[in-house]
C-alpha positions as protocol buffer text, in pm:
chain_id: "A"
residue {
  index: 1
  type: MET
  ca { x: -6379 y: -3879 z: 1272 }
}
residue {
  index: 2
  type: GLN
  ca { x: -6631 y: -3665 z: 1401 }
}
residue {
  index: 3
  type: LEU
  ca { x: -6858 y: -3369 z: 1138 }
}
residue {
  index: 4
  type: PHE
  ca { x: -7000 y: -3083 z: 1336 }
}
residue {
  index: 5
  type: ASN
  ca { x: -7291 y: -2825 z: 1141 }
}
residue {
  index: 6
  type: ASN
  ca { x: -7141 y: -2497 z: 1212 }
}
residue {
  index: 7
  type: LYS
  ca { x: -7454 y: -2288 z: 1219 }
}
residue {
  index: 8
  type: ASN
  ca { x: -7433 y: -1894 z: 1373 }
}
residue {
  index: 9
  type: ASP
  ca { x: -7121 y: -2059 z: 1498 }
}
residue {
  index: 10
  type: LYS
  ca { x: -7295 y: -2307 z: 1731 }
}
residue {
  index: 11
  type: LEU
  ca { x: -7170 y: -2685 z: 1593 }
}
residue {
  index: 12
  type: ASN
  ca { x: -7416 y: -2929 z: 1585 }
}
residue {
  index: 13
  type: LEU
  ca { x: -7298 y: -3351 z: 1502 }
}
residue {
  index: 14
  type: VAL
  ca { x: -7372 y: -3460 z: 1227 }
}
residue {
  index: 15
  type: GLU
  ca { x: -7446 y: -3847 z: 1218 }
}
residue {
  index: 16
  type: GLU
  ca { x: -7257 y: -4086 z: 1041 }
}
residue {
  index: 17
  type: LYS
  ca { x: -7482 y: -4319 z: 854 }
}
residue {
  index: 18
  type: PRO
  ca { x: -7406 y: -4654 z: 793 }
}
residue {
  index: 19
  type: PHE
  ca { x: -7489 y: -4841 z: 494 }
}
residue {
  index: 20
  type: LYS
  ca { x: -7702 y: -5155 z: 527 }
}
residue {
  index: 21
  type: LEU
  ca { x: -7625 y: -5349 z: 185 }
}
residue {
  index: 22
  type: GLU
  ca { x: -7274 y: -5417 z: 28 }
}
residue {
  index: 23
  type: LYS
  ca { x: -7469 y: -5334 z: -255 }
}
residue {
  index: 24
  type: ASP
  ca { x: -7597 y: -4993 z: -186 }
}
residue {
  index: 25
  type: ILE
  ca { x: -7177 y: -4895 z: -152 }
}
residue {
  index: 26
  type: GLN
  ca { x: -7131 y: -5034 z: -484 }
}
residue {
  index: 27
  type: GLU
  ca { x: -7409 y: -4892 z: -676 }
}
residue {
  index: 28
  type: LEU
  ca { x: -7351 y: -4515 z: -545 }
}
residue {
  index: 29
  type: VAL
  ca { x: -6929 y: -4586 z: -671 }
}
residue {
  index: 30
  type: GLU
  ca { x: -7052 y: -4693 z: -986 }
}
residue {
  index: 31
  type: LYS
  ca { x: -7293 y: -4346 z: -1066 }
}
residue {
  index: 32
  type: ASN
  ca { x: -6988 y: -4146 z: -962 }
}
residue {
  index: 33
  type: SER
  ca { x: -6692 y: -4353 z: -1029 }
}
residue {
  index: 34
  type: ASP
  ca { x: -6563 y: -4112 z: -1229 }
}
residue {
  index: 35
  type: SER
  ca { x: -6603 y: -3823 z: -892 }
}
residue {
  index: 36
  type: LEU
  ca { x: -6524 y: -4016 z: -638 }
}
residue {
  index: 37
  type: LEU
  ca { x: -6212 y: -4236 z: -819 }
}
residue {
  index: 38
  type: GLY
  ca { x: -6065 y: -4076 z: -1131 }
}
residue {
  index: 39
  type: LEU
  ca { x: -6194 y: -4373 z: -1366 }
}
residue {
  index: 40
  type: GLU
  ca { x: -6449 y: -4481 z: -1644 }
}
residue {
  index: 41
  type: PHE
  ca { x: -6689 y: -4716 z: -1502 }
}
residue {
  index: 42
  type: ILE
  ca { x: -6699 y: -5055 z: -1768 }
}
residue {
  index: 43
  type: GLY
  ca { x: -6968 y: -5277 z: -1598 }
}
residue {
  index: 44
  type: SER
  ca { x: -7155 y: -5420 z: -1317 }
}
residue {
  index: 45
  type: GLU
  ca { x: -7091 y: -5766 z: -1164 }
}
residue {
  index: 46
  type: ILE
  ca { x: -6917 y: -5917 z: -1418 }
}
residue {
  index: 47
  type: THR
  ca { x: -6804 y: -6253 z: -1464 }
}
residue {
  index: 48
  type: VAL
  ca { x: -6505 y: -6407 z: -1601 }
}
residue {
  index: 49
  type: ASP
  ca { x: -6462 y: -6801 z: -1533 }
}
residue {
  index: 50
  type: LYS
  ca { x: -6553 y: -6874 z: -1234 }
}
residue {
  index: 51
  type: TYR
  ca { x: -6602 y: -6590 z: -1001 }
}
residue {
  index: 52
  type: ARG
  ca { x: -6743 y: -6273 z: -1071 }
}
residue {
  index: 53
  type: ILE
  ca { x: -6601 y: -5924 z: -1030 }
}
residue {
  index: 54
  type: ASP
  ca { x: -6864 y: -5631 z: -831 }
}
residue {
  index: 55
  type: SER
  ca { x: -6698 y: -5372 z: -1086 }
}
residue {
  index: 56
  type: LEU
  ca { x: -6505 y: -5298 z: -1349 }
}
residue {
  index: 57
  type: CYS
  ca { x: -6328 y: -4996 z: -1429 }
}
residue {
  index: 58
  type: PHE
  ca { x: -6032 y: -4813 z: -1618 }
}
residue {
  index: 59
  type: ASP
  ca { x: -5846 y: -4570 z: -1543 }
}
residue {
  index: 60
  type: ASN
  ca { x: -5703 y: -4310 z: -1863 }
}
residue {
  index: 61
  type: GLU
  ca { x: -5457 y: -4186 z: -1653 }
}
residue {
  index: 62
  type: THR
  ca { x: -5234 y: -4506 z: -1621 }
}
residue {
  index: 63
  type: ASN
  ca { x: -5416 y: -4686 z: -1907 }
}
residue {
  index: 64
  type: SER
  ca { x: -5506 y: -4966 z: -1754 }
}
residue {
  index: 65
  type: PHE
  ca { x: -5821 y: -5197 z: -1572 }
}
residue {
  index: 66
  type: VAL
  ca { x: -5906 y: -5139 z: -1184 }
}
residue {
  index: 67
  type: ILE
  ca { x: -6133 y: -5417 z: -1079 }
}
residue {
  index: 68
  type: VAL
  ca { x: -6345 y: -5233 z: -716 }
}
residue {
  index: 69
  type: GLU
  ca { x: -6433 y: -5473 z: -455 }
}
residue {
  index: 70
  type: TYR
  ca { x: -6671 y: -5322 z: -192 }
}
residue {
  index: 71
  type: LYS
  ca { x: -6611 y: -5534 z: 131 }
}
residue {
  index: 72
  type: LYS
  ca { x: -6905 y: -5579 z: 475 }
}
residue {
  index: 73
  type: GLY
  ca { x: -6733 y: -5714 z: 774 }
}
residue {
  index: 74
  type: SER
  ca { x: -6394 y: -5831 z: 830 }
}
residue {
  index: 75
  type: SER
  ca { x: -6387 y: -6132 z: 773 }
}
residue {
  index: 76
  type: TYR
  ca { x: -6126 y: -6194 z: 431 }
}
residue {
  index: 77
  type: SER
  ca { x: -5763 y: -6122 z: 356 }
}
residue {
  index: 78
  type: VAL
  ca { x: -5712 y: -5827 z: 145 }
}
residue {
  index: 79
  type: ILE
  ca { x: -5380 y: -6011 z: 21 }
}
residue {
  index: 80
  type: ASP
  ca { x: -5506 y: -6358 z: -99 }
}
residue {
  index: 81
  type: GLN
  ca { x: -5808 y: -6212 z: -275 }
}
residue {
  index: 82
  type: GLY
  ca { x: -5609 y: -5920 z: -463 }
}
residue {
  index: 83
  type: TYR
  ca { x: -5343 y: -6131 z: -572 }
}
residue {
  index: 84
  type: THR
  ca { x: -5620 y: -6414 z: -698 }
}
residue {
  index: 85
  type: TYR
  ca { x: -5832 y: -6127 z: -916 }
}
residue {
  index: 86
  type: LEU
  ca { x: -5462 y: -5975 z: -1051 }
}
residue {
  index: 87
  type: GLN
  ca { x: -5454 y: -6280 z: -1164 }
}
residue {
  index: 88
  type: LEU
  ca { x: -5758 y: -6350 z: -1290 }
}
residue {
  index: 89
  type: LEU
  ca { x: -5699 y: -5992 z: -1460 }
}
residue {
  index: 90
  type: LEU
  ca { x: -5357 y: -6120 z: -1568 }
}
residue {
  index: 91
  type: ASN
  ca { x: -5452 y: -6447 z: -1728 }
}
residue {
  index: 92
  type: ASN
  ca { x: -5785 y: -6370 z: -1917 }
}
residue {
  index: 93
  type: LYS
  ca { x: -5684 y: -6036 z: -2102 }
}
residue {
  index: 94
  type: SER
  ca { x: -5892 y: -6159 z: -2419 }
}
residue {
  index: 95
  type: ASP
  ca { x: -6173 y: -6185 z: -2210 }
}
residue {
  index: 96
  type: PHE
  ca { x: -6153 y: -5830 z: -2074 }
}
residue {
  index: 97
  type: LEU
  ca { x: -6102 y: -5675 z: -2391 }
}
residue {
  index: 98
  type: LEU
  ca { x: -6359 y: -5859 z: -2538 }
}
residue {
  index: 99
  type: ILE
  ca { x: -6567 y: -5596 z: -2202 }
}
residue {
  index: 100
  type: TYR
  ca { x: -6435 y: -5327 z: -2352 }
}
residue {
  index: 101
  type: SER
  ca { x: -6466 y: -5309 z: -2706 }
}
residue {
  index: 102
  type: GLU
  ca { x: -6789 y: -5355 z: -2626 }
}
residue {
  index: 103
  type: TYR
  ca { x: -6803 y: -5076 z: -2393 }
}
residue {
  index: 104
  type: LEU
  ca { x: -6625 y: -4838 z: -2616 }
}
residue {
  index: 105
  type: GLU
  ca { x: -6795 y: -5035 z: -2963 }
}
residue {
  index: 106
  type: LYS
  ca { x: -6483 y: -5073 z: -3115 }
}
residue {
  index: 107
  type: VAL
  ca { x: -6205 y: -5352 z: -3150 }
}
residue {
  index: 108
  type: VAL
  ca { x: -5917 y: -5267 z: -2853 }
}
residue {
  index: 109
  type: LYS
  ca { x: -5622 y: -5481 z: -2798 }
}
residue {
  index: 110
  type: ALA
  ca { x: -5393 y: -5662 z: -2589 }
}
residue {
  index: 111
  type: ASN
  ca { x: -5065 y: -5388 z: -2692 }
}
residue {
  index: 112
  type: ASP
  ca { x: -5375 y: -5080 z: -2655 }
}
residue {
  index: 113
  type: ILE
  ca { x: -5340 y: -5145 z: -2233 }
}
residue {
  index: 114
  type: ASP
  ca { x: -5107 y: -5125 z: -1990 }
}
residue {
  index: 115
  type: TRP
  ca { x: -5151 y: -5467 z: -1852 }
}
residue {
  index: 116
  type: SER
  ca { x: -4767 y: -5367 z: -1561 }
}
residue {
  index: 117
  type: GLN
  ca { x: -5023 y: -5100 z: -1400 }
}
residue {
  index: 118
  type: SER
  ca { x: -5358 y: -5304 z: -1347 }
}
residue {
  index: 119
  type: ARG
  ca { x: -5465 y: -5281 z: -978 }
}
residue {
  index: 120
  type: ILE
  ca { x: -5782 y: -5408 z: -731 }
}
residue {
  index: 121
  type: ILE
  ca { x: -5969 y: -5097 z: -490 }
}
residue {
  index: 122
  type: PHE
  ca { x: -6102 y: -5248 z: -197 }
}
residue {
  index: 123
  type: VAL
  ca { x: -6432 y: -5044 z: -92 }
}
residue {
  index: 124
  type: SER
  ca { x: -6495 y: -5079 z: 236 }
}
residue {
  index: 125
  type: GLN
  ca { x: -6705 y: -4894 z: 540 }
}
residue {
  index: 126
  type: SER
  ca { x: -6390 y: -5028 z: 786 }
}
residue {
  index: 127
  type: PHE
  ca { x: -6054 y: -5200 z: 771 }
}
residue {
  index: 128
  type: ASN
  ca { x: -5911 y: -5332 z: 1049 }
}
residue {
  index: 129
  type: ASN
  ca { x: -5525 y: -5301 z: 1132 }
}
residue {
  index: 130
  type: TYR
  ca { x: -5458 y: -5647 z: 1070 }
}
residue {
  index: 131
  type: GLN
  ca { x: -5620 y: -5575 z: 679 }
}
residue {
  index: 132
  type: LYS
  ca { x: -5434 y: -5251 z: 655 }
}
residue {
  index: 133
  type: ASP
  ca { x: -5154 y: -5350 z: 799 }
}
residue {
  index: 134
  type: SER
  ca { x: -5098 y: -5642 z: 568 }
}
residue {
  index: 135
  type: VAL
  ca { x: -5076 y: -5372 z: 296 }
}
residue {
  index: 136
  type: ASN
  ca { x: -4808 y: -5180 z: 399 }
}
residue {
  index: 137
  type: PHE
  ca { x: -4595 y: -5196 z: 125 }
}
residue {
  index: 138
  type: LYS
  ca { x: -4417 y: -4991 z: -102 }
}
residue {
  index: 139
  type: ASP
  ca { x: -4530 y: -5232 z: -396 }
}
residue {
  index: 140
  type: LEU
  ca { x: -4927 y: -5355 z: -364 }
}
residue {
  index: 141
  type: PRO
  ca { x: -5129 y: -5270 z: -639 }
}
residue {
  index: 142
  type: PHE
  ca { x: -5364 y: -5327 z: -433 }
}
residue {
  index: 143
  type: GLU
  ca { x: -5556 y: -4974 z: -259 }
}
residue {
  index: 144
  type: LEU
  ca { x: -5818 y: -4958 z: 75 }
}
residue {
  index: 145
  type: TRP
  ca { x: -6090 y: -4720 z: 55 }
}
residue {
  index: 146
  type: GLU
  ca { x: -6314 y: -4631 z: 356 }
}
residue {
  index: 147
  type: ILE
  ca { x: -6639 y: -4472 z: 258 }
}
residue {
  index: 148
  type: ALA
  ca { x: -6821 y: -4337 z: 467 }
}
residue {
  index: 149
  type: ARG
  ca { x: -7215 y: -4218 z: 465 }
}
residue {
  index: 150
  type: TYR
  ca { x: -7356 y: -3896 z: 691 }
}
residue {
  index: 151
  type: SER
  ca { x: -7802 y: -3748 z: 793 }
}
residue {
  index: 152
  type: ASN
  ca { x: -7680 y: -3456 z: 598 }
}
residue {
  index: 153
  type: ASP
  ca { x: -7627 y: -3627 z: 298 }
}
residue {
  index: 154
  type: GLN
  ca { x: -7244 y: -3612 z: 287 }
}
residue {
  index: 155
  type: ILE
  ca { x: -7043 y: -3868 z: 213 }
}
residue {
  index: 156
  type: SER
  ca { x: -6670 y: -3886 z: 287 }
}
residue {
  index: 157
  type: LEU
  ca { x: -6408 y: -4115 z: 124 }
}
residue {
  index: 158
  type: ASN
  ca { x: -6057 y: -4199 z: 259 }
}
residue {
  index: 159
  type: LYS
  ca { x: -5790 y: -4373 z: 105 }
}
residue {
  index: 160
  type: HIS
  ca { x: -5550 y: -4586 z: 309 }
}
residue {
  index: 161
  type: VAL
  ca { x: -5213 y: -4403 z: 266 }
}
residue {
  index: 162
  type: SER
  ca { x: -4927 y: -4687 z: 276 }
}
residue {
  index: 163
  type: THR
  ca { x: -4597 y: -4620 z: 484 }
}
residue {
  index: 164
  type: SER
  ca { x: -4372 y: -4822 z: 425 }
}
residue {
  index: 165
  type: THR
  ca { x: -4014 y: -4867 z: 233 }
}
residue {
  index: 166
  type: GLU
  ca { x: -4032 y: -5225 z: 219 }
}
residue {
  index: 167
  type: SER
  ca { x: -4115 y: -5440 z: -117 }
}
residue {
  index: 168
  type: VAL
  ca { x: -4413 y: -5692 z: -9 }
}
residue {
  index: 169
  type: LYS
  ca { x: -4158 y: -5899 z: -236 }
}
residue {
  index: 170
  type: THR
  ca { x: -3990 y: -5946 z: 107 }
}
residue {
  index: 171
  type: ILE
  ca { x: -4281 y: -6146 z: 265 }
}
residue {
  index: 172
  type: SER
  ca { x: -4273 y: -6560 z: 281 }
}
residue {
  index: 173
  type: THR
  ca { x: -4584 y: -6511 z: 58 }
}
residue {
  index: 174
  type: ALA
  ca { x: -4390 y: -6425 z: -250 }
}
residue {
  index: 175
  type: ASN
  ca { x: -4203 y: -6792 z: -264 }
}
residue {
  index: 176
  type: SER
  ca { x: -4598 y: -6892 z: -458 }
}
residue {
  index: 177
  type: LYS
  ca { x: -4616 y: -6993 z: -795 }
}
residue {
  index: 178
  type: ASN
  ca { x: -4982 y: -6783 z: -812 }
}
residue {
  index: 179
  type: PHE
  ca { x: -4797 y: -6441 z: -602 }
}
residue {
  index: 180
  type: LYS
  ca { x: -4455 y: -6414 z: -815 }
}
residue {
  index: 181
  type: ALA
  ca { x: -4692 y: -6462 z: -1208 }
}
residue {
  index: 182
  type: VAL
  ca { x: -4884 y: -6140 z: -1102 }
}
residue {
  index: 183
  type: THR
  ca { x: -4553 y: -5889 z: -966 }
}
residue {
  index: 184
  type: ASP
  ca { x: -4311 y: -6105 z: -1302 }
}
residue {
  index: 185
  type: GLU
  ca { x: -4620 y: -5873 z: -1492 }
}
residue {
  index: 186
  type: ILE
  ca { x: -4791 y: -5584 z: -1262 }
}
residue {
  index: 187
  type: LYS
  ca { x: -4478 y: -5277 z: -1234 }
}
residue {
  index: 188
  type: SER
  ca { x: -4487 y: -5023 z: -929 }
}
residue {
  index: 189
  type: TYR
  ca { x: -4351 y: -4709 z: -1004 }
}
residue {
  index: 190
  type: ASP
  ca { x: -4142 y: -4457 z: -832 }
}
residue {
  index: 191
  type: GLU
  ca { x: -3882 y: -4184 z: -794 }
}
residue {
  index: 192
  type: GLU
  ca { x: -3587 y: -4426 z: -834 }
}
residue {
  index: 193
  type: PHE
  ca { x: -3779 y: -4521 z: -1181 }
}
residue {
  index: 194
  type: HIS
  ca { x: -3834 y: -4159 z: -1287 }
}
residue {
  index: 195
  type: LEU
  ca { x: -3450 y: -4072 z: -1133 }
}
residue {
  index: 196
  type: LYS
  ca { x: -3266 y: -4351 z: -1225 }
}
residue {
  index: 197
  type: ASN
  ca { x: -3046 y: -4258 z: -1575 }
}
residue {
  index: 198
  type: PHE
  ca { x: -3010 y: -3909 z: -1397 }
}
residue {
  index: 199
  type: GLY
  ca { x: -2667 y: -3772 z: -1324 }
}
residue {
  index: 200
  type: VAL
  ca { x: -2566 y: -3627 z: -1008 }
}
residue {
  index: 201
  type: GLN
  ca { x: -2628 y: -3269 z: -1087 }
}
residue {
  index: 202
  type: LEU
  ca { x: -3066 y: -3355 z: -1199 }
}
residue {
  index: 203
  type: GLN
  ca { x: -3085 y: -3555 z: -905 }
}
residue {
  index: 204
  type: GLU
  ca { x: -3001 y: -3350 z: -630 }
}
residue {
  index: 205
  type: ASN
  ca { x: -3207 y: -3097 z: -803 }
}
residue {
  index: 206
  type: TRP
  ca { x: -3464 y: -3274 z: -815 }
}
residue {
  index: 207
  type: ILE
  ca { x: -3479 y: -3309 z: -412 }
}
residue {
  index: 208
  type: ASP
  ca { x: -3448 y: -2977 z: -375 }
}
residue {
  index: 209
  type: PHE
  ca { x: -3759 y: -2902 z: -562 }
}
residue {
  index: 210
  type: ARG
  ca { x: -3941 y: -3207 z: -394 }
}
residue {
  index: 211
  type: GLU
  ca { x: -3861 y: -3122 z: -69 }
}
residue {
  index: 212
  type: GLN
  ca { x: -4015 y: -2771 z: -111 }
}
residue {
  index: 213
  type: MET
  ca { x: -4297 y: -2861 z: -298 }
}
residue {
  index: 214
  type: MET
  ca { x: -4404 y: -3094 z: -7 }
}
residue {
  index: 215
  type: GLN
  ca { x: -4389 y: -2846 z: 289 }
}
residue {
  index: 216
  type: ILE
  ca { x: -4673 y: -2696 z: 76 }
}
residue {
  index: 217
  type: ASP
  ca { x: -4949 y: -2778 z: 340 }
}
residue {
  index: 218
  type: GLY
  ca { x: -5205 y: -3031 z: 167 }
}
residue {
  index: 219
  type: MET
  ca { x: -4899 y: -3157 z: -157 }
}
residue {
  index: 220
  type: GLU
  ca { x: -4912 y: -3525 z: -230 }
}
residue {
  index: 221
  type: MET
  ca { x: -4691 y: -3707 z: -473 }
}
residue {
  index: 222
  type: ASN
  ca { x: -4805 y: -3916 z: -708 }
}
residue {
  index: 223
  type: ILE
  ca { x: -4571 y: -4199 z: -877 }
}
residue {
  index: 224
  type: ILE
  ca { x: -4755 y: -4321 z: -1262 }
}
residue {
  index: 225
  type: LYS
  ca { x: -4541 y: -4480 z: -1462 }
}
residue {
  index: 226
  type: ARG
  ca { x: -4520 y: -4220 z: -1733 }
}
residue {
  index: 227
  type: TYR
  ca { x: -4471 y: -3879 z: -1529 }
}
residue {
  index: 228
  type: ILE
  ca { x: -4448 y: -3741 z: -1083 }
}
residue {
  index: 229
  type: ALA
  ca { x: -4761 y: -3562 z: -1088 }
}
residue {
  index: 230
  type: PHE
  ca { x: -4816 y: -3290 z: -754 }
}
residue {
  index: 231
  type: THR
  ca { x: -5155 y: -3261 z: -627 }
}
residue {
  index: 232
  type: MET
  ca { x: -5353 y: -3128 z: -370 }
}
residue {
  index: 233
  type: GLY
  ca { x: -5706 y: -3333 z: -282 }
}
residue {
  index: 234
  type: PHE
  ca { x: -5862 y: -3496 z: -510 }
}
residue {
  index: 235
  type: ARG
  ca { x: -5786 y: -3442 z: -860 }
}
residue {
  index: 236
  type: LYS
  ca { x: -5587 y: -3083 z: -859 }
}
residue {
  index: 237
  type: SER
  ca { x: -5348 y: -3116 z: -977 }
}
residue {
  index: 238
  type: ILE
  ca { x: -5082 y: -2815 z: -941 }
}
residue {
  index: 239
  type: CYS
  ca { x: -4827 y: -3024 z: -1181 }
}
residue {
  index: 240
  type: TYR
  ca { x: -4730 y: -3293 z: -1377 }
}
residue {
  index: 241
  type: CYS
  ca { x: -4337 y: -3374 z: -1447 }
}
residue {
  index: 242
  type: ASN
  ca { x: -4296 y: -3585 z: -1719 }
}
residue {
  index: 243
  type: THR
  ca { x: -3996 y: -3675 z: -1786 }
}
residue {
  index: 244
  type: GLN
  ca { x: -3716 y: -3738 z: -2049 }
}
residue {
  index: 245
  type: SER
  ca { x: -3403 y: -3895 z: -2139 }
}
residue {
  index: 246
  type: ASN
  ca { x: -3202 y: -3503 z: -1998 }
}
residue {
  index: 247
  type: GLY
  ca { x: -3477 y: -3442 z: -1705 }
}
residue {
  index: 248
  type: PHE
  ca { x: -3813 y: -3408 z: -1692 }
}
residue {
  index: 249
  type: ARG
  ca { x: -4079 y: -3134 z: -1921 }
}
residue {
  index: 250
  type: ILE
  ca { x: -4400 y: -2951 z: -1667 }
}
residue {
  index: 251
  type: ASP
  ca { x: -4657 y: -2908 z: -1731 }
}
residue {
  index: 252
  type: ILE
  ca { x: -4897 y: -2666 z: -1522 }
}
residue {
  index: 253
  type: VAL
  ca { x: -5256 y: -2727 z: -1672 }
}
residue {
  index: 254
  type: ARG
  ca { x: -5380 y: -2367 z: -1740 }
}
residue {
  index: 255
  type: GLY
  ca { x: -5733 y: -2483 z: -1790 }
}
residue {
  index: 256
  type: ALA
  ca { x: -5975 y: -2477 z: -2100 }
}
residue {
  index: 257
  type: ILE
  ca { x: -6146 y: -2288 z: -2339 }
}
residue {
  index: 258
  type: LYS
  ca { x: -6476 y: -2310 z: -2437 }
}
residue {
  index: 259
  type: ASN
  ca { x: -6696 y: -2105 z: -2722 }
}
residue {
  index: 260
  type: GLY
  ca { x: -6420 y: -1919 z: -2704 }
}
residue {
  index: 261
  type: LYS
  ca { x: -6425 y: -1778 z: -2334 }
}
residue {
  index: 262
  type: LYS
  ca { x: -6170 y: -1873 z: -2074 }
}
residue {
  index: 263
  type: ASN
  ca { x: -6290 y: -2194 z: -1751 }
}
residue {
  index: 264
  type: LYS
  ca { x: -6311 y: -2054 z: -1430 }
}
residue {
  index: 265
  type: ASP
  ca { x: -6000 y: -2001 z: -1307 }
}
residue {
  index: 266
  type: PHE
  ca { x: -5795 y: -1952 z: -1572 }
}
residue {
  index: 267
  type: LEU
  ca { x: -5415 y: -1979 z: -1475 }
}
residue {
  index: 268
  type: THR
  ca { x: -5199 y: -1726 z: -1586 }
}
residue {
  index: 269
  type: LEU
  ca { x: -4881 y: -1666 z: -1443 }
}
residue {
  index: 270
  type: ASP
  ca { x: -4616 y: -1417 z: -1323 }
}
residue {
  index: 271
  type: ASP
  ca { x: -4324 y: -1548 z: -1493 }
}
residue {
  index: 272
  type: PRO
  ca { x: -4113 y: -1235 z: -1546 }
}
residue {
  index: 273
  type: LYS
  ca { x: -3799 y: -1517 z: -1581 }
}
residue {
  index: 274
  type: ASN
  ca { x: -4043 y: -1620 z: -1838 }
}
residue {
  index: 275
  type: MET
  ca { x: -3983 y: -1987 z: -1840 }
}
residue {
  index: 276
  type: ALA
  ca { x: -4305 y: -2196 z: -1922 }
}
residue {
  index: 277
  type: LYS
  ca { x: -4357 y: -2113 z: -2275 }
}
residue {
  index: 278
  type: GLU
  ca { x: -4736 y: -2182 z: -2349 }
}
residue {
  index: 279
  type: ASN
  ca { x: -4857 y: -2447 z: -2541 }
}
residue {
  index: 280
  type: SER
  ca { x: -5239 y: -2608 z: -2643 }
}
residue {
  index: 281
  type: TRP
  ca { x: -5424 y: -2809 z: -2831 }
}
residue {
  index: 282
  type: THR
  ca { x: -5762 y: -2929 z: -2994 }
}
residue {
  index: 283
  type: TRP
  ca { x: -6073 y: -3166 z: -2921 }
}
residue {
  index: 284
  type: LYS
  ca { x: -6292 y: -3372 z: -3104 }
}
residue {
  index: 285
  type: ASN
  ca { x: -6589 y: -3108 z: -2997 }
}
residue {
  index: 286
  type: GLY
  ca { x: -6342 y: -2766 z: -3050 }
}
residue {
  index: 287
  type: ASP
  ca { x: -6299 y: -2721 z: -2698 }
}
residue {
  index: 288
  type: THR
  ca { x: -5918 y: -2597 z: -2648 }
}
residue {
  index: 289
  type: GLY
  ca { x: -5620 y: -2700 z: -2338 }
}
residue {
  index: 290
  type: HIS
  ca { x: -5379 y: -2459 z: -2262 }
}
residue {
  index: 291
  type: LYS
  ca { x: -5044 y: -2494 z: -2016 }
}
residue {
  index: 292
  type: TYR
  ca { x: -4744 y: -2423 z: -1928 }
}
residue {
  index: 293
  type: GLU
  ca { x: -4428 y: -2611 z: -2035 }
}
residue {
  index: 294
  type: ILE
  ca { x: -4122 y: -2605 z: -1834 }
}
residue {
  index: 295
  type: LYS
  ca { x: -3822 y: -2791 z: -1868 }
}
residue {
  index: 296
  type: PHE
  ca { x: -3711 y: -2915 z: -1580 }
}
residue {
  index: 297
  type: ASP
  ca { x: -3253 y: -3034 z: -1587 }
}
residue {
  index: 298
  type: LYS
  ca { x: -2963 y: -3011 z: -1370 }
}
residue {
  index: 299
  type: ASN
  ca { x: -2974 y: -2616 z: -1417 }
}
residue {
  index: 300
  type: THR
  ca { x: -3311 y: -2506 z: -1333 }
}
residue {
  index: 301
  type: ASP
  ca { x: -3380 y: -2219 z: -1057 }
}
residue {
  index: 302
  type: VAL
  ca { x: -3568 y: -2370 z: -851 }
}
residue {
  index: 303
  type: ASP
  ca { x: -3644 y: -2138 z: -578 }
}
residue {
  index: 304
  type: TYR
  ca { x: -3811 y: -1930 z: -897 }
}
residue {
  index: 305
  type: LEU
  ca { x: -3997 y: -2275 z: -1054 }
}
residue {
  index: 306
  type: VAL
  ca { x: -4170 y: -2340 z: -685 }
}
residue {
  index: 307
  type: PHE
  ca { x: -4206 y: -1931 z: -733 }
}
residue {
  index: 308
  type: LEU
  ca { x: -4443 y: -2004 z: -1038 }
}
residue {
  index: 309
  type: LEU
  ca { x: -4610 y: -2342 z: -917 }
}
residue {
  index: 310
  type: ASN
  ca { x: -4758 y: -2115 z: -615 }
}
residue {
  index: 311
  type: GLN
  ca { x: -4921 y: -1959 z: -795 }
}
residue {
  index: 312
  type: GLN
  ca { x: -5092 y: -2241 z: -961 }
}
residue {
  index: 313
  type: VAL
  ca { x: -5154 y: -2339 z: -543 }
}
residue {
  index: 314
  type: LYS
  ca { x: -5341 y: -2034 z: -499 }
}
residue {
  index: 315
  type: ARG
  ca { x: -5652 y: -2149 z: -692 }
}
residue {
  index: 316
  type: TYR
  ca { x: -5731 y: -2474 z: -494 }
}
residue {
  index: 317
  type: GLN
  ca { x: -5640 y: -2288 z: -149 }
}
């Protein structure tokens, strides 16, 4: 990717300024883990058993641990190292709980963590085709992120996205004992997981909704255990679709009110049919968060719902 500065309609090439050391990448990501990866940074250079973890983070969305490893060069196997670290995590839960408890300064129990959504993130200036192909499965708990630094101090961080519909369990490695131990506990969640208990009409209505949403430029769909989220760009949520017994509860975040003042771009829907219901909650500091809730079932007017969500989309365009 080439990057240019536009000054008075004259484009000047912004040259890439590679990181000299793996440690430089690590320090940058650790200081900005929330902004770059949406993760809470716990600790650096942590030794468990005979292995050393570059960065240990926590994902508050999935309530799970995330191990971040930084790489220069390409002489390593993403698959082998990824499963080694996942097995380390699952075989030493008490060690990780102690580390997290010390960080939070309160006791964290095993049941407080969703171990099934643990994952590994590899961050490097580049990955070769072999490494990218090795993680091209729909249910692999590894992520590859390529980072770049430029002469104007800009940073880019791009995630390699798998396009495969094949399960990693079909490869020969799945016969190994270590692989099976990890895949028995680590779970991947997809649309089928959320839709499997719904009737045909509801599923068809959902497919219509999903297809209309994905036609919007820049729209992405992210699936975790608790919900299916539609987002635009990094952490720009359009809505969260929370699975319930008879459909979804669609949450649209409006914004927050702090010290009696609404934050910038606080959302107020134009909703003549009154489909959306207002709800709010209060944080410990007294600030309030606000959202709209919409019931999605087999009778939901999809066209009207997308009309409402497009009002949220415009906040990010």
